[in-house]
Each structure stands twice: as C-alpha cells, then as structure tokens.
C-alpha positions in Angstrom: 19.1 9.8 12.7 19.7 6.8 10.3 20.4 4.5 13.2 17.1 5.5 14.9 15.2 4.9 11.6 16.8 1.4 11.2 15.9 0.6 14.8 12.3 1.6 14.3 12.1 -0.4 11.1 13.4 -3.5 13.0 10.9 -3.0 15.8 8.0 -2.4 13.4 8.8 -5.7 11.7 8.4 -7.4 15.1 5.2 -5.8 16.2 2.1 -8.0 16.2 -0.1 -5.2 15.1 2.0 -4.3 12.0 2.0 -6.0 8.5 4.1 -5.4 5.4 3.0 -5.9 1.8 5.6 -5.9 -0.9 5.2 -5.5 -4.7 5.6 -9.2 -5.2 3.0 -10.1 -2.6 0.6 -7.6 -4.1 1.1 -9.1 -7.5 0.7 -12.7 -6.2 -2.5 -12.3 -4.3 -2.1 -9.7 -1.6 -2.0 -10.0 2.2 -3.0 -13.3 3.8 -5.4 -11.3 6.0 -7.3 -10.0 2.9 -11.0 -10.8 3.5 -10.2 -12.1 7.0 -9.4 -9.0 9.1 -12.4 -9.4 11.3 -12.3 -13.2 11.8 -8.5 -13.7 12.0 -7.1 -10.5 13.4 -9.6 -8.4 15.3 -11.7 -11.4 16.3 -15.0 -9.5 16.1 -17.5 -8.2 13.5 -17.0 -4.5 14.2 -16.7 -2.0 11.3 -13.3 -1.5 9.7 -12.0 2.0 9.2 -8.8 2.9 7.3 -6.5 5.9 7.5 -4.5 6.1 4.3 -1.1 7.9 4.4 -1.4 7.6 8.2 2.1 8.9 8.9 2.6 8.5 12.7 -0.9 7.2 13.1 -2.2 9.9 15.3 -5.6 9.8 13.7 -5.7 6.0 13.6 -5.0 5.7 17.3 -7.1 8.8 18.2 -10.2 7.4 16.5 -9.6 4.0 18.1 -9.7 5.6 21.5 -12.9 7.4 20.7 -14.6 4.5 19.0 -13.7 1.2 20.7 -16.6 -0.5 18.9 -14.8 0.0 15.5 -11.5 -1.4 14.1 -8.9 0.9 12.7 -6.1 0.3 10.3 -3.4 2.8 9.4 -1.6 2.5 6.0 1.7 4.2 5.1 4.8 3.3 3.1 7.2 4.5 5.8 7.8 2.1 8.6 9.6 4.5 10.8 6.5 6.7 10.9 4.1 3.9 11.6 6.3 2.9 14.5 4.9 5.8 16.6 1.3 4.8 16.3 1.9 1.1 16.5 4.0 1.5 19.7 1.3 3.7 21.3 -1.4 1.2 20.5 0.7 -1.7 22.0 1.4 0.3 25.1 -2.3 1.2 25.5 -3.3 -2.4 24.8 -5.6 -1.3 22.0 -6.8 -4.4 20.2 -8.8 -2.4 17.7 -5.7 -1.0 15.9 -3.4 -2.4 13.2 -1.0 -0.9 10.6 0.1 -1.9 7.1 3.3 -0.8 5.6 2.7 -0.6 1.8 1.9 1.7 -1.1 -1.7 3.0 -1.3 -1.7 1.7 -4.9 -1.9 -1.8 -3.4 -4.8 -1.1 -1.1 -7.2 -3.4 -3.0 -4.8 -6.3 -2.5 -5.0 -5.8 1.3 -8.8 -6.0 1.6 -11.5 -8.0 0.0 -14.6 -6.5 -1.7 -17.0 -4.9 0.9 -14.6 -5.5 3.8 -14.1 -1.8 4.7 -16.7 0.7 6.1 -14.9 4.0 6.0 -11.7 5.6 4.7 -9.9 8.6 6.1 -7.3 10.6 4.1 -5.6 13.0 6.4 -3.2 15.7 5.1 -1.8 13.9 2.1 0.8 15.4 -0.2 -1.4 17.6 -2.6 0.9 16.7 -5.6 0.5 20.2 -7.1 2.4 19.6 -10.4 0.1 18.8 -13.3 2.2 15.7 -14.2 1.7 14.3 -10.7 -2.1 14.8 -10.4 -2.4 11.0 -11.0 -0.7 10.5 -7.7 -3.3 12.3 -5.7 -5.1 10.0 -3.3 -8.5 11.4 -4.4 -8.2 11.0 -8.2 -10.5 8.4 -9.8 -7.7 5.9 -10.2 -7.5 5.6 -6.4 -11.3 6.1 -5.8 -11.9 3.1 -8.1 -9.8 1.1 -5.7 -11.7 2.4 -2.7 -15.0 1.4 -4.4 -13.7 -2.2 -4.6 -13.1 -2.5 -0.9 -15.8 -0.3 0.6 -19.2 -1.6 1.5 -22.3 -0.3 -0.1 -22.7 3.3 1.2 -19.1 3.5 2.3 -17.7 6.9 2.8 -14.4 8.7 2.4 -13.3 11.6 4.7 -10.6 14.1 3.5 -8.8 16.6 5.8 -6.3 18.9 4.2 -4.7 22.3 4.7 -4.5 22.8 1.0 -7.6 24.5 -0.4 -6.7 23.8 -4.1 -6.5 20.1 -3.3 -9.8 20.3 -1.5 -11.4 22.0 -4.5 -9.8 19.5 -6.8 -11.3 16.6 -4.9 -14.8 18.3 -4.9 -14.5 18.5 -8.7 -13.6 14.9 -9.0 -16.5 13.8 -6.8 -19.0 16.0 -8.6 -17.8 15.1 -12.2 -18.1 11.4 -11.3 -21.6 11.7 -9.8 -20.5 10.8 -6.3 -22.5 12.1 -3.3 -21.0 14.9 -1.2 -22.2 14.4 2.4 -20.3 17.3 4.0 -17.8 19.9 3.0 -16.1 23.1 4.3 -13.0 25.0 3.4 -12.6 26.3 7.0 -13.5 23.5 9.5 -12.7 25.4 12.7 -14.7 28.5 11.7 -17.6 26.5 10.3 -20.4 26.4 12.9 -22.2 23.3 11.4 -22.7 20.5 13.8 -20.2 17.6 13.4 -18.7 14.9 15.5 -16.1 16.5 17.7 -13.6 13.9 16.7 -13.1 16.0 13.6 -11.5 18.8 15.6 -10.4 17.1 18.8 -8.1 14.6 17.1 -5.2 16.3 15.2 -2.3 14.8 13.3 1.2 16.3 13.6 0.7 18.1 10.3 -2.7 19.5 11.3 -1.3 21.0 14.5 1.6 22.4 12.5 -0.5 24.0 9.8 -3.2 25.2 12.2 -0.6 27.0 14.3 0.7 28.7 11.2 -2.8 30.0 10.5 -3.7 27.7 7.6 -7.4 26.9 7.2 -8.3 23.2 7.5 -10.6 21.9 4.8 -12.9 18.8 5.3 -14.8 16.8 2.7 -17.0 13.7 3.2 -18.3 11.8 0.2 -19.9 8.5 -0.6 -18.2 6.4 -3.3 -21.1 4.0 -4.0 
C-alpha cells in the first residue's frame, strides 16, 4: 500500500495537469498561475469551476465531461487521491481539467479576485466536534476566502450525506445574509427540477453512502 501511494505521489508530481502549493509558497505570494489560469493554462476565457476537497476527482472529471465549455479544477491535500482524476483526465485528453494539491486554507493564494465562477464542496468531513467546527469548509472563515476569489454573483454548491452538517451550513448562510438559491435534505426523493448532473455524477463517497441508505443533502447559495 505504501509503495503504491509513493508511486502515485511521484506520478502526480510529473503530470502536466497537477500543481502543488506549499505553505511557504502560499506565504510568499501563492501559485504562479494565480490570476492567469485562463490565459496561461486553459488558453481560453471559459468560466472556472472549483471542486474543494475533491478526493479522487470524480466530480471534477464528471463535470468536465458534461460541460466542455467550462474549466474545472479539483483541490485536495492528498496527492495519491488526486492521481485518479488527473490520470483519467490525461487519458481522456480533457484540456479543461486541472488539479491542485494544497490545503483549502490557501485557496485565496491559488486564485486572484474574481477569477472563479463556481465552487463545489462534495462530501467533506463534517467535523462534528465543537472544537473542530472552525475546520468545516462552510464556516465563515472559509466562505470569506471564497468571496475573495468568486466573481460577483458566484455560487457555492454543497453535497453531503450528513444532515446536521447541511443544517449547520444553512444556518451560517442565513445568519450572514447570504442568498439560498436551492436546498433539500433528500436530493433523490425531491421532485424539484434540477440539472441532472446533480444526480448522474457521483463521487466514491456518494455511491457508498447512497447504497447504505443515507439521504443526500444539497445546498446552493450565493456568497456575494
């Protein structure tokens, strides 16, 4: 297992669609591509969509397949997970996909103001302990970072199997006067009309929890 992880780390470092941001780089100015993703990497002016805590990148690649007129970037700290999505994107010759290995804390050092159009947060760790609430990816500390990089009217999508985490996020959004655009605590039972990408693309964890009978919650909100 350890050898496989090391091999994947080595391969990810060599992939043209993968980038790494260390603490030192974040402190000293961030990624060289900050503010230049469209011009220097994607070579187009298409909207940029992030998946934070992307894991194996199933949603990043799945969305890229469905929306070839958008650019997708998955972000995760674990390179051996990113390897799966990055490898798939290379094999499929998907030029609208990239991955960044770094902490979500540093996300505003990876992108310039108004550079990102949408953010997806798919099945994050709900961080249930009170002392770890500050680590939740939908607390205001993180949302403030998202506000810096999202364009005016930019939105955040959350999918989770954890209803308390979903309710927590709704409370944060409401208390901070952010606009809720859509929300349900049972996505697959809800008959509201939505883009089928919401149910046709599934991460490893979504499949796992759905098969176990967990309800999938979805929230879409605007941060500015």
